[in-house]
C-alpha positions in Angstrom: 6.4 -9.8 -9.8 5.7 -9.8 -6.1 3.5 -7.2 -4.0 3.8 -6.2 -1.0 2.4 -3.3 1.2 4.7 -1.6 3.1 3.8 1.0 5.9 6.4 3.6 6.6 7.5 5.9 9.5 10.1 8.7 9.6 11.0 8.7 5.9 13.7 10.0 4.0 12.6 14.0 4.2 9.3 13.3 6.0 7.8 12.9 2.8 6.1 10.0 1.1 6.5 11.1 -2.4 10.2 11.6 -2.1 10.0 7.4 -0.8 8.1 6.9 -3.8 10.6 8.4 -5.8 13.3 6.9 -4.2 11.8 3.2 -4.7 11.1 4.0 -8.4 15.0 4.9 -8.8 15.5 1.0 -7.5 13.1 -0.2 -10.3 10.5 -1.2 -8.2 6.6 -0.3 -8.8 5.4 1.8 -6.5 1.9 3.3 -5.7 -0.2 5.1 -2.9 -3.3 3.4 -1.5 -5.3 5.5 0.6 -3.9 5.3 3.9 -1.3 8.4 3.8 2.0 6.5 4.7 1.4 3.4 2.6 2.5 2.1 -0.5 2.0 -1.3 -2.6 5.3 -2.1 -4.5 6.1 -4.7 -6.6 9.3 -6.3 -6.6 10.4 -7.6 -10.4 11.4 -11.3 -10.4 14.9 -10.2 -11.5 15.5 -8.7 -8.6 17.0 -10.4 -5.2 15.6 -10.3 -1.6 18.5 -8.5 -0.5 18.2 -5.8 -3.1 14.8 -4.7 -2.4 15.8 -4.7 1.4 18.6 -2.2 0.5 16.0 -0.4 -1.5 13.7 -0.2 1.6 16.6 0.7 3.9 17.5 3.6 1.2 14.1 5.5 1.9 14.0 5.0 6.2 16.0 7.8 8.3 19.2 7.0 9.3 18.1 7.3 13.2 14.8 6.5 13.5 13.4 5.5 10.4 11.1 2.2 10.3 8.8 0.3 7.6 6.5 -2.7 8.1 6.6 -4.8 4.8 3.8 -7.7 4.0 3.8 -10.0 1.6 0.6 -10.5 -0.4 1.6 -13.8 -1.5 3.0 -15.8 1.8 1.2 -13.2 4.3 4.6 -13.1 6.2 5.1 -9.2 7.9 8.7 -7.8 8.1 9.8 -5.4 10.6 12.8 -2.6 9.8 13.5 -0.4 12.1 16.7 2.0 12.6 16.4 2.5 16.6 17.6 0.0 19.2 20.3 -3.2 19.3 20.4 -4.2 15.5 19.4 -1.0 13.4 18.5 -1.9 9.8 17.7 -5.6 10.3 14.7 -7.0 9.0 13.1 -9.3 11.7 9.9 -11.7 10.6 6.4 -11.3 12.4 
């Protein structure tokens, strides 16, 4: 299992609870952390990075949603925004 921390803005339905439900339906282990729009996400070893990104995109609003995902193991941070020239693209920061 790989652990990530995600900060979400403009999730589907504007509800972090709905986002948790959607991510769990993709097979991810998700729990809330004290910050209201942040989640601790565990990706199973058998889930590819592409499927993980697809699951994250599934919880974002199509036009304005965004997420910042940080890996606990590597410290790498990725930002996905549905605004701008490359909507839905994960960019490493």
